[in-house]
N, C-alpha and C positions, 0 to 999 in steps of 0.2 A: 499361510500363503508364503511363496518365495519372495526374495528381495525384491523390490521394485526396480525397473529398469528404466532409467530415464534417456532421453535424448534432448538435446541443446539445439534451439533456432536463436541465433544471435551471439555475436563474442566481442561485442563492443565494450566500452569501459564499464558500465554497468553489470552487463553479462559476465564478465571476468570476473570485477573484485567483490561485486555484492552479490553472486549467485552462484557461478561454477566453482569458484574457489572453496566455498562451503559444501556442495555436492561432492567433490573430490575428497573432501574431508570425512564426508559422511561415508563414501564410499571405501575409504581406507580403513573406516571404523567397522565395516561390514555392514551396513544399514541398506545400502543400495548399489545397483550396477549402474554404469553409465555406457550406451551402447555406443554413442557418438555424438556428433555436432554438425553443424552447417551454419553458413554465413553467406550473405551476396559477396561478400570478398573471401575467396576461398584460399587465398594466399595467407591471410589473417587466419581464418580457421585452422589450417595446417599448423600454423606456429602454436596457435594456442592449444592445438590437441597434443602437440608434442610436449608443451610445457608442463600439462596437467595429465601426462601420460594416458591419454585417450586413443584408442587404437584406430577408431573410423571416422573419416571426413566424409559425409554424404554430399553429394553434388548439389541437391537443393531439398527443399522441404520435403517434396514430394516422394523423393527417395527415402528420407528419414522416416514418413509416416508409414512407407510400406514395409518396413521392418517388423516383422510379426514380435521381436524380441521387446520393443519398445511398449511401455504400459503408460508412461507419461511423459509430457514434454513441456521443457521449462523455456518458455518463449519470452525472450526480453528484447523488447522492441520500443520504439516510440508510440506513445498512444494512438496515433492514427492508424496505424499496422494491426492493432489489435483484433479488430472486427474480422476482416478478412482470414487472418491466420488462425485465430482461435475456432472460428466455424468451420475452418479446413480441419484442424486438429481432432475436434469434438465429432465431425463426421467421420473420421477414421478411426472413432471409438477409443480414442486416448485421453486420459486426463490431462490438464492442463494448468500451469501457473503463468500469469504476466505480471508485468510491473502495474502500478496503477497509472491512471485512472482505468477503469474497465474498459471504456468506450466513450464516444463523444455524445450520443444519442441515446434517449431512453429506450426507443424501440429496438436500437441494437441490443442493448443490454438486457433487456426482457426476452429477445429473442436466443441469444445465448445461454441464459438462465435457463430457458425451458428446453433448449437443446442439450446441455449437459444432463438435465433431468431425464429427458428421453431415451439418451444413450447409456443412461447409468453410469457415467463417468464423473469426476470432480473438475470443476473449474473454480479455481483460487485466483483471488486478487491480490498483488502485493502490499497489501496494508500492513507491513512488518511491525508496527506499532504495537498490534494486538498480542504479539509474541514478546514483547520486551518485558521482563521480570517485574519492573516498576510498574508498568501498565496493569499487568496480571494482578498485581498486589492491589493496584488502586480500584481495579475491577470488583474484586471481592470486597473491599472495603465499603465501597459506595455500595454495593448491594446489601451488604449488612447493616448500615446505618439508616438506608431506607427503609428496611423491612422492621429493624427495631423502633426506629423515629427517635433515636436517641440525639440526635443534632435538629430535631424539628424538619420540616418540609425542605424539600430542594426548591431555590427559589430561582437561580440563574446558573448558567454555564457560561464561562468567558474562555475562549479560544483564541489566543494570540500567537501569531507567528511574524516575526521581524527577520527571520532568517538569518544569515551571517556565513561564515564558514563551514559548509555543510560537508566537505571532503576530509577536514580533519587528519591530513597525513596518511591517507588510506593508501599512497603509492599509486605508481604508475602502471597503467595496464599497458599489456605487451602490444607493440605496434609493429607494423611491415609496410615495406611501400608495395602498394596493390592498387594500381590506376583504376580498377573496374568501377565504373560508373554506379551509382547507387539512384535508384529512381527517386523523384521527388515524392515527399508524402502527400496523401491527399485528405485531409482530415474531413470529417463531416461535423457539421454543427446542427444545433437545434434551429428549427424552422424561423423562430424569433431572430435568432442570431445572424444578422445580415451584414452590417457594416464592419469595415477593417477595425474599427474601435472596438465594437461588440466582440469580435473575434479574438482580440488580442487580449481582452479582460476575460474572455472565456476561458483560453488557453492558459493564463495566469491562475485561474480558479483552479482548474483542472490538475495542473503541473504542481502547484503548492498546496492549496486549501481542501484538495480532496482528502488528504490526509487528516487534516482537522476535523472536517465534516465526518468522515468516517469513524474517528475516534470519539466523537460526540455520539454518534449512533450506538455506538460499543457500549459506553458508559449508561446510556438512556436504556438500550434494549427497544427502543420505539423509534419510528422514523418521524423527523422534524417537517414543520409546514413552515416555508420561508414566507417572511411578511415583507420585508425590507432589503435593497441590496443597493450600494452605491459602489464604484468603481473609478479611481484616478488612472486611467489608461490601464496600464498592465504592470503599475507600481505600488498601489495601495489600494487596500478595499474594507469594507466593512458591511456584514449583513447581520440581520436578526431574523430569528425563527422562533416557533412556538413548539413544545413537545409536552401537550396536556397543560399543566400549569407551570412550566418551566419555560422561562425566557431564555434563548441560546443566543449567544453572540458570536462571530467568526469574523475576526479581523486581523490585519496586519498590512506591512509594506516591506518593499524592498530596502534593504539597509546594509552597509557595510559594516563588518564586525569580525573581530578574532575569533568570536566563539558565537555558538548558535543559541538564538532567543526565542523559545516556544514554551510557552505557559500554558496551561488548562486549569481553571479555577472553578470549583464547584462550590457555590455557595448556599450555605442551609442557615434555617433561622437561627440556628444556636452554634454556628462553626462553618468552618469551610476545609475541603481537601483541595491540595495543591499539587498538579503534577509538573514537574520540569522535565521536559523531553531532551535528550542528548542531541548531539549532530548525529545524523541517520549513518553516517559512514565511520562512527567511533566504534572501535571493537572493544573499547576498554571503560565504556560506560553503560549503565542503563538509566532509565527515567529515576528521578529523585520523588518521593512522596512525603508531602507533610500534612498532617493533621492538626487543626486549631479548633479548640473547642472549650465551650463554657463548662467550669466543672467546679459544683459547688459554692458559686459566688465568686470564683476566680476563674483563671483562664490559663488552658494550658497548650503548649505546643509540642507536637511529637513528631520527630523526622524516622520515618520508616525506611530501613536500608535492605533491599532485596538482594539476593546473590547475584553476583556478576554474570552476564552472559549477552553476547550481542543477537539483537533482535533479528537481523537478516540471517544468521547461522539458525536458530531457532524456528525461524519460519520454514527453511529448507527441511529441517527436521520434521516440522509440523505435517509440510506437504507430503513427504515420504510416508510418514505413518498413517497419514489419511489416505494414501492410495493402496496401503498394506492392508487398511481395514482396521486399525489400531485404534484411531482417534478421530473426531469431527475437525472438520477445518474450522478456523476460526475467522476466516474472511471469505465465506463461499459467494458464489455468484448471487445466489438468490436474494441475499442481504445487501451485498454491494449494488445492487439495483437501486436500493433506497437513496444510495449518494448521487448517483446519476439523474435520479428523478428530482432531487433536491437542487442540484447543480444547474439543471436545465431551468427550473422555476426560477433560481436564482437570476439568471441572466436575462429571464423573459422580464423580470420586474425590475431589472437594475437601472439605474441612472449612471451613465458611462460619459465622463467628462475628462 
C-alpha cells in the first residue's frame, strides 16, 4: 500500500505541538504524506502550514474531505466537536483520529464505532498512554503474571491522578492575530446529567480521568462495572468499579505541583505492579514500572526501564501504520465505547457536592 496521506482539522495548541509536529517528522522520515490542513482561523492555519512546510490550506473541512488524496484525518478538537466532525469524516470514507474522550454520550459513541465498521475505515481515539513504552511493558507483564499466577490473583487496581504541570516546557504554539469568531461549543451530556454541577463534574471526568479509565480497561482487557462515584464539584473525585473479582478505584484531585502526579497500582495477593505515568507533554520521559514480589520468604523490588520514546509520537506512528494495514490500532472506537459507557454510568450514580 502507498504511504497514507493525512489531512488535518484543527491547528490549536494540541493540534500543533502534540500532533502535527509528530506527523511532520513522520512525513520527513517517509512514513506518510500530509495533503493539507484547515482551521476555523484560516490565518492561523496558513501560518502553521508555512512553519511545517505544508503546501495546502483548505477553506473548510468539506473541502479537505473532498480531496481524493486524503485517506485519513487527524481531527484535533475539544471533545464536544468530535461527534459531528467524526461522523462527517467517516461518512466521507476517511479514517480518523481524535483527542480523547471519544464523545460525551454512549449513543453517539456506539453510532460512530458502528459507522467506522460499516465504512471499513479506522476511528482511533487519542489514548496515547497505550503507546507509552512503559505502559507497553506493564501490559505485557500484567498479562504474564496473571496467566502464570506467579503473584496470585489480582485483587485491586488503584488509579490516581492529582495532576500538576502537564505541559513540562513543551514550548509555545504558533499564534497569529486572527479575529475570526469561533462558534461556542455545544457539548452533549447523558440524559441523567442535568444540573450545572453534574455537567461540570462530568466534564472533569471526561477531560482528566478518561485516560485513567481507558488505561484500566487496557490492563484488564475487560469492561468495568461502576458501583460508586462521588465528586467534589470539578476539583476532586473518587469512583469504585468492579471487573470480575477485581476492585478498581479511579480517583484524584486538582492540585498544583511542579511535576505530574499519576500512579496506577495493581495489587496481587503476593505482590504489586506500579506504573508511574509521566507528564503527558514530556518528550523525554516514559512510564516507570516497578514490580514488587514475594521471593522465597523474602521480598524483591525490581524497576523496569523501557526504551525512551514519546507516547504522542508513537501514537501518530501507530495510526499511520494502522491506516497502511501494517498493525492494529491500540485504542480503536469499538473498545473506546467501553470508556464512554463507564463514564456515563459513573455520572448517573454519582453524588455531586
